[in-house]
C-alpha positions in Angstrom: 32.8 2.3 61.5 29.6 3.9 60.6 31.3 5.8 57.9 32.9 2.5 56.4 29.5 0.8 56.8 27.8 3.6 54.7 30.6 3.4 52.1 30.3 -0.4 51.7 26.7 -0.1 51.6 26.3 2.5 49.0 29.3 1.5 46.8 27.4 -1.2 45.0 24.7 1.2 44.1 27.2 3.8 43.0 28.9 1.2 40.7 25.5 0.0 39.5 24.4 3.4 38.6 27.7 4.0 36.8 27.3 0.9 35.0 24.0 1.5 34.2 24.9 4.9 32.8 27.8 3.7 31.0 25.6 1.0 29.4 23.1 3.5 28.3 25.7 5.8 26.8 27.2 2.8 24.8 23.9 1.7 23.5 23.1 5.3 22.5 26.5 5.4 20.7 25.7 2.3 18.8 22.1 3.3 17.7 23.7 6.7 16.7 26.5 4.8 14.5 23.8 2.4 13.2 21.4 5.1 12.5 24.2 7.0 10.6 25.2 3.9 8.8 21.7 3.2 7.5 21.0 6.8 6.5 24.4 6.8 4.6 23.3 3.5 3.1 20.0 4.7 2.1 21.5 8.0 0.7 23.9 5.8 -1.4 21.2 3.5 -2.5 19.1 6.6 -3.6 21.9 8.1 -5.4 22.5 5.0 -7.3 18.8 4.4 -8.0 18.6 8.0 -9.6 21.5 7.1 -11.8 19.5 4.0 -13.2 15.8 5.5 -13.4 14.9 5.4 -16.8 11.7 7.6 -17.3 11.8 7.9 -20.8 9.2 8.6 -23.5 9.8 5.6 -25.8 7.0 6.2 -28.4 4.2 8.9 -29.2 3.8 12.0 -27.4 4.1 11.9 -23.6 3.4 15.6 -23.2 0.0 16.2 -24.9 -1.3 13.1 -26.7 -1.0 9.4 -26.6 2.4 7.7 -25.7 4.3 5.3 -24.1 6.5 6.1 -21.0 9.3 3.6 -19.6 9.5 4.2 -15.7 12.0 2.2 -13.3 8.9 0.3 -11.9 7.0 -0.4 -15.2 5.5 1.1 -18.5 2.5 3.4 -19.0 0.5 3.4 -22.4 -2.1 6.1 -22.7 -3.1 9.8 -22.9 -1.1 12.6 -21.6 -1.8 16.2 -20.8 0.8 18.7 -19.7 3.2 15.9 -19.1 1.0 14.0 -16.6 -1.0 10.8 -17.2 -4.5 12.1 -17.9 -7.5 10.3 -19.6 -7.3 6.4 -20.3 -4.3 4.6 -19.8 -2.6 1.2 -18.7 0.3 0.9 -16.3 2.1 -2.5 -16.2 4.4 -2.9 -13.2 7.6 -5.0 -13.5 6.4 -7.3 -10.7 3.3 -8.1 -13.1 0.6 -5.9 -11.4 -1.5 -4.0 -13.9 -3.9 -1.0 -13.8 -6.3 -0.1 -16.8 -8.5 2.9 -16.5 -9.0 6.6 -16.1 -6.1 8.8 -14.8 -6.0 12.4 -13.6 -2.9 14.4 -12.8 -0.7 11.1 -12.4 -3.1 9.3 -10.2 -5.9 6.7 -10.8 -8.9 8.6 -10.7 -12.2 7.4 -11.8 -13.2 3.9 -13.0 -10.4 1.3 -13.4 -9.3 -2.3 -13.0 -6.3 -3.3 -11.0 -5.1 -6.7 -11.2 -2.5 -8.1 -8.8 0.2 -10.5 -9.9 -1.2 -13.2 -7.7 -4.6 -13.1 -9.5 -6.7 -11.0 -7.3 -8.5 -8.1 -8.8 -10.4 -4.7 -8.1 -12.9 -3.3 -10.4 -14.4 0.0 -9.3 -13.8 3.5 -8.6 -10.6 5.5 -7.6 -10.4 9.1 -6.0 -6.9 10.6 -6.5 -5.1 7.2 -6.4 -7.2 5.6 -3.6 -10.0 3.0 -3.9 -13.2 5.1 -3.2 -16.9 4.6 -3.8 -18.4 1.5 -5.4 -16.0 -1.3 -6.2 -15.7 -5.2 -6.5 -12.8 -6.9 -5.2 -12.1 -10.7 -6.4 -10.1 -12.7 -4.0 -7.7 -15.5 -5.3 -9.8 -18.2 -3.3 -12.8 -17.2 -5.5 -14.7 -15.0 -2.6 -15.9 -11.6 -4.1 -16.6 -8.4 -2.2 -19.0 -6.0 -3.9 -19.7 -2.8 -2.1 -18.3 0.7 -1.2 -15.0 1.6 -0.3 -13.3 4.6 1.5 -9.8 5.4 1.8 -8.7 1.9 0.3 -10.9 0.2 2.9 -14.2 -1.8 2.6 -16.5 0.7 4.2 -20.3 0.8 4.0 -22.9 -1.5 2.8 -21.7 -4.7 0.9 -22.4 -8.2 -0.4 -19.8 -10.8 0.3 -20.0 -13.8 -2.1 -18.4 -17.2 -1.0 -18.6 -20.5 -3.1 -21.8 -21.6 -1.6 -23.5 -18.8 0.1 -23.8 -15.0 0.0 -24.0 -12.5 2.6 -26.4 -9.7 1.5 -26.5 -6.2 3.0 -23.5 -6.7 5.1 -21.9 -3.6 6.6 -18.4 -2.8 6.9 -16.6 0.0 8.9 -13.0 0.6 8.0 -12.4 -3.0 6.8 -14.2 -4.6 9.7 -17.3 -6.6 9.4 -20.0 -5.5 11.4 -23.4 -7.1 10.4 -25.4 -8.7 7.7 -27.7 -11.5 6.7 -26.8 -14.7 5.1 -28.7 -16.4 2.3 -28.2 -19.4 0.3 -26.6 -18.4 -3.1 -28.8 -20.8 -5.3 -31.6 -18.3 -4.3 -29.4 -15.2 -5.4 -28.5 -15.1 -8.9 -26.8 -11.7 -9.2 -22.9 -12.9 -8.3 -20.8 -10.4 -10.2 -19.0 -11.9 -13.3 -15.3 -11.9 -13.0 
């Protein structure tokens, strides 16, 4: 009797454990198949994309000199050195974004102006493709951030201009506003021009 009682008592636990193990196995199998399908789809997409990438010098000298290069994502017009964008140039993306400024070894490096297709704009310094150092960011709502950047983030001392006021000497750390003092814009006549 005791044996029967123990069997009846532990059978549901055994069945539950077996069911959970089976369910886990099924989920792992589905995830594995899904992952394999995604990888397969990505590989196929990359193969197709590689077939349609049109990286072609369409005018001038795209090795050492001034030339125009057509890429899959847009067009670069500017100076070249050793087959890389170096010096002054302008890149226009197919989505409407534009960058004009200094390039070094295929990266935005030095002073440049980047305008997004929504109308926002950054005028300032880049280091190896990343906003770094002094720069001004113009928001689409009219607000302006003027200050320092580090790793594409607002970082350091800055002024933030609003429509009717300005925050002078604000401090940002990794894109987070920390402190500053606000004054009436009418008494501060140095708002950056667009």
